[in-house]
KOLMIVO-871896 format. One line per 2 residues: number of its first residue (from 1); their letters; for each residue y, x, z negated of C-alpha. Coordinates in steps of 0.2 Angstrom, whole numbers, plus 5000, padded with zeros to 4 digits. Layout:
N
NUM = a = Y X Z ~ ...
//
This chain:
545
1 = xx = 4787 5154 5313 ~ 4800 5158 5326
3 = xx = 4807 5176 5327 ~ 4825 5178 5330
5 = xx = 4835 5194 5336 ~ 4854 5195 5331
7 = xx = 4865 5205 5343 ~ 4883 5208 5339
9 = xx = 4894 5224 5337 ~ 4902 5217 5321
11 = xx = 4892 5219 5306 ~ 4901 5205 5296
13 = xx = 4895 5193 5309 ~ 4877 5198 5307
15 = xx = 4878 5198 5288 ~ 4886 5180 5289
17 = xx = 4872 5174 5300 ~ 4859 5181 5288
19 = xx = 4866 5173 5273 ~ 4872 5156 5280
21 = xx = 4854 5148 5280 ~ 4837 5150 5272
23 = xx = 4829 5156 5288 ~ 4811 5157 5281
25 = xx = 4810 5139 5274 ~ 4817 5132 5290
27 = xx = 4803 5141 5300 ~ 4813 5156 5307
29 = xx = 4812 5174 5303 ~ 4826 5187 5308
31 = xx = 4815 5201 5316 ~ 4829 5213 5320
33 = xx = 4847 5216 5323 ~ 4856 5226 5337
35 = xx = 4874 5231 5340 ~ 4874 5230 5359
37 = xx = 4864 5226 5374 ~ 4855 5243 5375
39 = xx = 4849 5242 5358 ~ 4844 5224 5360
41 = xx = 4833 5228 5376 ~ 4824 5241 5366
43 = xx = 4820 5229 5352 ~ 4815 5215 5364
45 = xx = 4802 5226 5372 ~ 4796 5230 5354
47 = xx = 4797 5214 5345 ~ 4797 5201 5358
49 = xx = 4808 5188 5349 ~ 4807 5170 5352
51 = xx = 4826 5167 5351 ~ 4841 5179 5354
53 = xx = 4858 5175 5347 ~ 4870 5187 5356
55 = xx = 4889 5191 5356 ~ 4896 5191 5374
57 = xx = 4909 5205 5371 ~ 4901 5221 5365
59 = xx = 4902 5240 5370 ~ 4890 5249 5381
61 = xx = 4881 5233 5387 ~ 4889 5216 5385
63 = xx = 4881 5199 5382 ~ 4881 5194 5401
65 = xx = 4873 5210 5407 ~ 4860 5209 5393
67 = xx = 4855 5191 5399 ~ 4854 5198 5417
69 = xx = 4843 5212 5411 ~ 4832 5200 5401
71 = xx = 4830 5189 5417 ~ 4824 5204 5426
73 = xx = 4811 5208 5413 ~ 4805 5190 5414
75 = xx = 4810 5186 5396 ~ 4802 5169 5391
77 = xx = 4812 5166 5375 ~ 4828 5157 5372
79 = xx = 4846 5164 5372 ~ 4861 5157 5362
81 = xx = 4878 5165 5365 ~ 4891 5168 5351
83 = xx = 4909 5168 5358 ~ 4927 5168 5352
85 = xx = 4941 5156 5357 ~ 4947 5159 5375
87 = xx = 4930 5165 5382 ~ 4926 5149 5391
89 = xx = 4923 5158 5407 ~ 4911 5170 5399
91 = xx = 4902 5156 5391 ~ 4900 5146 5407
93 = xx = 4893 5161 5416 ~ 4881 5164 5402
95 = xx = 4875 5146 5403 ~ 4873 5148 5422
97 = xx = 4863 5164 5419 ~ 4851 5154 5407
99 = xx = 4858 5153 5390 ~ 4853 5137 5381
101 = xx = 4868 5134 5370 ~ 4883 5143 5363
103 = xx = 4893 5144 5346 ~ 4911 5149 5341
105 = xx = 4909 5163 5329 ~ 4925 5158 5320
107 = xx = 4919 5141 5316 ~ 4901 5142 5313
109 = xx = 4894 5129 5301 ~ 4878 5129 5292
111 = xx = 4873 5112 5298 ~ 4878 5116 5316
113 = xx = 4868 5132 5316 ~ 4852 5124 5309
115 = xx = 4854 5110 5322 ~ 4855 5123 5336
117 = xx = 4841 5133 5330 ~ 4830 5117 5328
119 = xx = 4835 5111 5345 ~ 4830 5128 5353
121 = xx = 4814 5128 5343 ~ 4810 5111 5350
123 = xx = 4813 5118 5368 ~ 4801 5132 5365
125 = xx = 4788 5121 5358 ~ 4789 5109 5373
127 = xx = 4788 5124 5385 ~ 4773 5131 5375
129 = xx = 4764 5114 5376 ~ 4767 5112 5395
131 = xx = 4761 5130 5397 ~ 4745 5126 5387
133 = xx = 4742 5110 5397 ~ 4744 5120 5413
135 = xx = 4732 5134 5407 ~ 4720 5120 5402
137 = xx = 4721 5111 5419 ~ 4719 5127 5428
139 = xx = 4704 5132 5417 ~ 4696 5114 5420
141 = xx = 4699 5116 5439 ~ 4691 5133 5439
143 = xx = 4676 5127 5428 ~ 4674 5112 5440
145 = xx = 4674 5122 5455 ~ 4662 5134 5447
147 = xx = 4651 5119 5443 ~ 4652 5113 5460
149 = xx = 4648 5130 5467 ~ 4633 5132 5456
151 = xx = 4626 5115 5460 ~ 4628 5118 5478
153 = xx = 4619 5135 5477 ~ 4605 5127 5467
155 = xx = 4603 5113 5480 ~ 4604 5126 5494
157 = xx = 4591 5137 5487 ~ 4579 5124 5481
159 = xx = 4580 5112 5496 ~ 4577 5119 5514
161 = xx = 4587 5105 5522 ~ 4603 5109 5513
163 = xx = 4616 5118 5524 ~ 4628 5131 5517
165 = xx = 4639 5132 5532 ~ 4652 5119 5528
167 = xx = 4654 5126 5510 ~ 4658 5143 5517
169 = xx = 4673 5135 5526 ~ 4680 5128 5509
171 = xx = 4693 5140 5504 ~ 4693 5133 5486
173 = xx = 4675 5138 5483 ~ 4673 5157 5484
175 = xx = 4655 5162 5490 ~ 4654 5181 5489
177 = xx = 4638 5185 5499 ~ 4640 5176 5516
179 = xx = 4638 5193 5524 ~ 4637 5206 5510
181 = xx = 4622 5217 5506 ~ 4616 5213 5489
183 = xx = 4600 5213 5477 ~ 4593 5198 5470
185 = xx = 4586 5196 5452 ~ 4575 5181 5448
187 = xx = 4576 5179 5429 ~ 4562 5168 5422
189 = xx = 4563 5163 5403 ~ 4547 5159 5394
191 = xx = 4549 5145 5381 ~ 4532 5147 5375
193 = xx = 4538 5162 5364 ~ 4549 5149 5354
195 = xx = 4543 5144 5337 ~ 4538 5126 5334
197 = xx = 4553 5114 5333 ~ 4565 5126 5342
199 = xx = 4573 5119 5357 ~ 4573 5128 5374
201 = xx = 4590 5131 5380 ~ 4597 5143 5394
203 = xx = 4614 5150 5389 ~ 4619 5153 5407
205 = xx = 4637 5158 5402 ~ 4630 5170 5390
207 = xx = 4619 5179 5403 ~ 4633 5178 5416
209 = xx = 4645 5186 5404 ~ 4633 5199 5399
211 = xx = 4630 5204 5418 ~ 4649 5203 5422
213 = xx = 4652 5215 5407 ~ 4640 5227 5415
215 = xx = 4647 5225 5433 ~ 4665 5223 5428
217 = xx = 4669 5212 5444 ~ 4667 5193 5447
219 = xx = 4669 5195 5465 ~ 4653 5205 5467
221 = xx = 4641 5194 5456 ~ 4634 5177 5458
223 = xx = 4624 5169 5444 ~ 4617 5151 5444
225 = xx = 4603 5141 5437 ~ 4590 5136 5450
227 = xx = 4576 5129 5438 ~ 4576 5123 5420
229 = xx = 4570 5140 5415 ~ 4575 5151 5429
231 = xx = 4591 5160 5434 ~ 4596 5168 5451
233 = xx = 4608 5184 5450 ~ 4615 5191 5466
235 = xx = 4624 5208 5464 ~ 4633 5217 5478
237 = xx = 4624 5233 5483 ~ 4640 5244 5483
239 = xx = 4645 5237 5466 ~ 4628 5240 5458
241 = xx = 4628 5258 5464 ~ 4646 5260 5458
243 = xx = 4641 5255 5440 ~ 4628 5269 5441
245 = xx = 4613 5257 5443 ~ 4599 5255 5455
247 = xx = 4589 5238 5454 ~ 4576 5244 5442
249 = xx = 4588 5252 5429 ~ 4599 5237 5430
251 = xx = 4584 5226 5426 ~ 4578 5237 5412
253 = xx = 4596 5237 5405 ~ 4596 5218 5406
255 = xx = 4579 5216 5398 ~ 4585 5227 5383
257 = xx = 4601 5217 5380 ~ 4591 5200 5381
259 = xx = 4578 5207 5369 ~ 4592 5211 5357
261 = xx = 4602 5195 5358 ~ 4590 5181 5364
263 = xx = 4575 5174 5355 ~ 4564 5170 5371
265 = xx = 4554 5182 5382 ~ 4559 5185 5399
267 = xx = 4552 5191 5415 ~ 4563 5198 5430
269 = xx = 4558 5199 5448 ~ 4570 5210 5458
271 = xx = 4571 5212 5477 ~ 4575 5226 5489
273 = xx = 4591 5225 5498 ~ 4595 5208 5507
275 = xx = 4610 5201 5516 ~ 4617 5184 5517
277 = xx = 4612 5167 5508 ~ 4599 5163 5521
279 = xx = 4589 5179 5517 ~ 4593 5176 5498
281 = xx = 4585 5159 5499 ~ 4569 5165 5507
283 = xx = 4569 5179 5494 ~ 4570 5167 5480
285 = xx = 4555 5157 5486 ~ 4545 5174 5487
287 = xx = 4551 5179 5469 ~ 4546 5162 5463
289 = xx = 4529 5165 5469 ~ 4529 5183 5463
291 = xx = 4532 5178 5445 ~ 4515 5169 5445
293 = xx = 4506 5186 5445 ~ 4509 5184 5426
295 = xx = 4496 5171 5426 ~ 4483 5186 5426
297 = xx = 4493 5199 5416 ~ 4510 5198 5408
299 = xx = 4523 5209 5416 ~ 4542 5209 5411
301 = xx = 4548 5218 5426 ~ 4541 5215 5444
303 = xx = 4546 5222 5461 ~ 4545 5208 5473
305 = xx = 4539 5219 5488 ~ 4524 5225 5478
307 = xx = 4516 5207 5476 ~ 4509 5197 5490
309 = xx = 4499 5182 5483 ~ 4486 5174 5495
311 = xx = 4485 5155 5496 ~ 4466 5154 5500
313 = xx = 4450 5161 5491 ~ 4441 5170 5505
315 = xx = 4427 5179 5496 ~ 4417 5164 5490
317 = xx = 4417 5145 5493 ~ 4417 5132 5479
319 = xx = 4400 5124 5484 ~ 4390 5141 5482
321 = xx = 4400 5145 5466 ~ 4396 5128 5459
323 = xx = 4377 5131 5463 ~ 4377 5148 5454
325 = xx = 4385 5139 5439 ~ 4371 5126 5440
327 = xx = 4358 5139 5440 ~ 4364 5146 5423
329 = xx = 4366 5129 5416 ~ 4347 5126 5419
331 = xx = 4343 5142 5411 ~ 4355 5137 5396
333 = xx = 4364 5154 5398 ~ 4382 5150 5393
335 = xx = 4386 5168 5390 ~ 4381 5172 5408
337 = xx = 4392 5157 5414 ~ 4407 5164 5404
339 = xx = 4404 5182 5411 ~ 4403 5175 5429
341 = xx = 4419 5165 5427 ~ 4428 5180 5420
343 = xx = 4422 5192 5434 ~ 4427 5179 5447
345 = xx = 4445 5178 5439 ~ 4446 5197 5439
347 = xx = 4441 5197 5457 ~ 4454 5184 5461
349 = xx = 4467 5195 5452 ~ 4462 5211 5462
351 = xx = 4462 5201 5478 ~ 4480 5194 5474
353 = xx = 4474 5176 5474 ~ 4488 5164 5470
355 = xx = 4485 5155 5453 ~ 4487 5138 5461
357 = xx = 4473 5142 5473 ~ 4462 5149 5459
359 = xx = 4465 5133 5448 ~ 4462 5122 5463
361 = xx = 4446 5131 5467 ~ 4440 5128 5449
363 = xx = 4445 5110 5449 ~ 4435 5107 5465
365 = xx = 4420 5115 5456 ~ 4422 5103 5441
367 = xx = 4423 5089 5454 ~ 4407 5095 5463
369 = xx = 4395 5099 5449 ~ 4392 5081 5443
371 = xx = 4388 5076 5461 ~ 4377 5091 5467
373 = xx = 4362 5086 5456 ~ 4355 5070 5449
375 = xx = 4350 5079 5433 ~ 4368 5082 5428
377 = xx = 4378 5069 5417 ~ 4395 5069 5410
379 = xx = 4395 5066 5391 ~ 4413 5060 5389
381 = xx = 4421 5056 5406 ~ 4438 5054 5399
383 = xx = 4438 5071 5391 ~ 4430 5079 5406
385 = xx = 4444 5072 5417 ~ 4457 5078 5404
387 = xx = 4450 5096 5405 ~ 4450 5095 5424
389 = xx = 4469 5091 5424 ~ 4472 5104 5411
391 = xx = 4464 5117 5423 ~ 4478 5113 5435
393 = xx = 4491 5115 5421 ~ 4486 5131 5412
395 = xx = 4498 5145 5412 ~ 4486 5160 5410
397 = xx = 4469 5166 5416 ~ 4463 5166 5398
399 = xx = 4468 5148 5396 ~ 4459 5144 5412
401 = xx = 4443 5152 5407 ~ 4443 5143 5390
403 = xx = 4447 5126 5398 ~ 4433 5128 5411
405 = xx = 4420 5133 5398 ~ 4425 5117 5388
407 = xx = 4423 5106 5403 ~ 4406 5114 5407
409 = xx = 4401 5111 5389 ~ 4404 5093 5393
411 = xx = 4390 5092 5406 ~ 4372 5088 5400
413 = xx = 4356 5091 5410 ~ 4341 5079 5410
415 = xx = 4329 5093 5409 ~ 4313 5082 5410
417 = xx = 4318 5075 5427 ~ 4311 5082 5442
419 = xx = 4323 5093 5452 ~ 4319 5089 5470
421 = xx = 4327 5084 5485 ~ 4319 5067 5486
423 = xx = 4326 5062 5469 ~ 4344 5067 5474
425 = xx = 4345 5061 5491 ~ 4358 5048 5488
427 = xx = 4369 5061 5479 ~ 4367 5073 5492
429 = xx = 4373 5061 5505 ~ 4388 5057 5495
431 = xx = 4392 5075 5494 ~ 4391 5076 5513
433 = xx = 4403 5061 5513 ~ 4415 5070 5502
435 = xx = 4414 5086 5512 ~ 4417 5076 5528
437 = xx = 4433 5068 5520 ~ 4438 5085 5514
439 = xx = 4437 5092 5532 ~ 4445 5077 5541
441 = xx = 4457 5069 5529 ~ 4471 5075 5541
443 = xx = 4463 5064 5555 ~ 4461 5045 5557
445 = xx = 4445 5042 5548 ~ 4435 5025 5550
447 = xx = 4421 5018 5540 ~ 4410 5018 5555
449 = xx = 4413 5037 5558 ~ 4408 5042 5540
451 = xx = 4393 5030 5541 ~ 4387 5038 5557
453 = xx = 4389 5055 5550 ~ 4377 5052 5535
455 = xx = 4366 5040 5545 ~ 4369 5025 5534
457 = xx = 4374 5007 5538 ~ 4392 5004 5533
459 = xx = 4388 4991 5520 ~ 4375 5002 5512
461 = xx = 4387 5017 5512 ~ 4401 5007 5504
463 = xx = 4389 5000 5490 ~ 4381 5017 5487
465 = xx = 4397 5026 5486 ~ 4405 5014 5474
467 = xx = 4389 5015 5463 ~ 4390 5034 5463
469 = xx = 4409 5037 5462 ~ 4415 5022 5453
471 = xx = 4428 5018 5466 ~ 4428 5012 5484
473 = xx = 4427 5024 5499 ~ 4444 5019 5505
475 = xx = 4451 5022 5487 ~ 4443 5039 5487
477 = xx = 4450 5044 5504 ~ 4468 5038 5499
479 = xx = 4465 5048 5482 ~ 4461 5064 5492
481 = xx = 4476 5062 5504 ~ 4488 5059 5490
483 = xx = 4481 5074 5480 ~ 4483 5085 5496
485 = xx = 4501 5078 5498 ~ 4504 5083 5480
487 = xx = 4498 5100 5483 ~ 4510 5102 5498
489 = xx = 4525 5096 5488 ~ 4521 5109 5474
491 = xx = 4520 5122 5488 ~ 4538 5118 5493
493 = xx = 4536 5105 5507 ~ 4550 5092 5505
495 = xx = 4551 5083 5522 ~ 4542 5066 5518
497 = xx = 4538 5063 5536 ~ 4530 5080 5539
499 = xx = 4519 5078 5523 ~ 4514 5061 5528
501 = xx = 4508 5067 5545 ~ 4499 5082 5537
503 = xx = 4488 5071 5526 ~ 4483 5059 5540
505 = xx = 4496 5045 5537 ~ 4508 5041 5552
507 = xx = 4519 5028 5542 ~ 4529 5038 5530
509 = xx = 4535 5022 5521 ~ 4517 5017 5518
511 = xx = 4513 5034 5512 ~ 4528 5034 5500
513 = xx = 4521 5017 5493 ~ 4504 5024 5491
515 = xx = 4510 5040 5483 ~ 4520 5031 5470
517 = xx = 4506 5019 5466 ~ 4495 5034 5462
519 = xx = 4507 5046 5453 ~ 4520 5034 5447
521 = xx = 4534 5043 5455 ~ 4541 5045 5473
523 = xx = 4536 5060 5483 ~ 4554 5066 5481
525 = xx = 4553 5066 5462 ~ 4535 5072 5460
527 = xx = 4539 5091 5458 ~ 4552 5088 5444
529 = xx = 4540 5075 5436 ~ 4526 5088 5436
531 = xx = 4538 5101 5428 ~ 4543 5089 5414
533 = xx = 4524 5084 5411 ~ 4520 5102 5410
535 = xx = 4533 5105 5396 ~ 4526 5090 5386
537 = xx = 4508 5096 5388 ~ 4513 5112 5380
539 = xx = 4517 5102 5364 ~ 4501 5091 5365
541 = xx = 4489 5106 5370 ~ 4497 5121 5363
543 = xx = 4481 5131 5367 ~ 4486 5131 5385
545 = x = 4502 5141 5383
//
């Protein structure tokens, strides 16, 4: 329905126009009438008509002056002028000023009026369509630029070899924090809180709009997804304070809103003041590490500066710890083992040991135990290996304790066998070989060097090692190196040549082939592959969540 305003100082003309056609059935509605230009301007501001039919000669303000005023106001509708004979100069000037058509009042016919109105309506529809297409194109362009920007920021934050400088020179992509003081908020979403069958999905736009609503500024906020279940938020220090927030109160407000509107639990790590993208990237890596403190105890709000996780366990070594477990195994004191593991985990928590270091330590113990005494056998090798892998994948200290105990329950003792050094000579030598490899995997290791270390002939060493370990010595060395490489990748190393050198392989292409042979994926894809497997394991082994 198009709204029409009639402007004429002669009432008979307005009455005639009202009664000549069935306006409503034709898709038009007369929204108002005016007797001169002044009255018309008031109604235009109030009613915003689509079409104005105006006389040219009127008191106070004539039709030409009305058109000029409408142009000044930026009126977007269409104007049809009504004239008398002999007013051709006025009509011509009206058309120059922007009127789309004219009619002679003395000879107005129904069909002609309908035709003029429909032609004018068509012009309006075409303009609206063009305007809508233009708005759509601009929105698509903005969305595309925003998508490019978010992808670029994600790549920069997650890959140390990405450079942001040439993006800063791109005027179409607005980066807000090149040299601006800000706070960083790392929002981690936990999909384990979803019910079975529900899909995990981060609504980035929802979270972004929620934050923009609080901050009331697009230029002082950056929101982008860095991981499948994690979002980075950068907020200008000045803007945060203008909105009456400090970092902690802002986090508390966001937590409250998310609990109200979202079905998944969140943990947020916030930083102290930082400046620039380079510092923000380093802070992101710290926040990503900091969130792992939830392995020990769930916290929904964490201040990054208060957490400093250590990458090494320095208060005990895995050999001594394994021997302590073995002593309890011989005494058949399962409860003592459980208490020992719990105490050890609590000490790791108090010492701020990174969960990855704790899980790796436990995995080494499970590797070492079957080798350190001839009286130990594994009841189900496949299940034992699965438990060792699950130790590395578990998400909480409670899950770690449960899986470790399940693995230890899979060990059996030949209690009637003598527990002496003589009966376990071969295994002890193999343990020495394993320790040697553990210490020297970064170096060039030869069969001759290892044989000399344990005082065996090379042939005898190869035969005994295969009998005890079920694989060749070379295969075992490669396994160790590949596992160490995997650890480096998970800790954030991405440069293949560097990783290759750190695990004792000088040829990075040979290293890449070996790595893919062992793990089924290239070193570049390994981290994302592990993340995907972790999601699948949660469904297969829900007790690990």
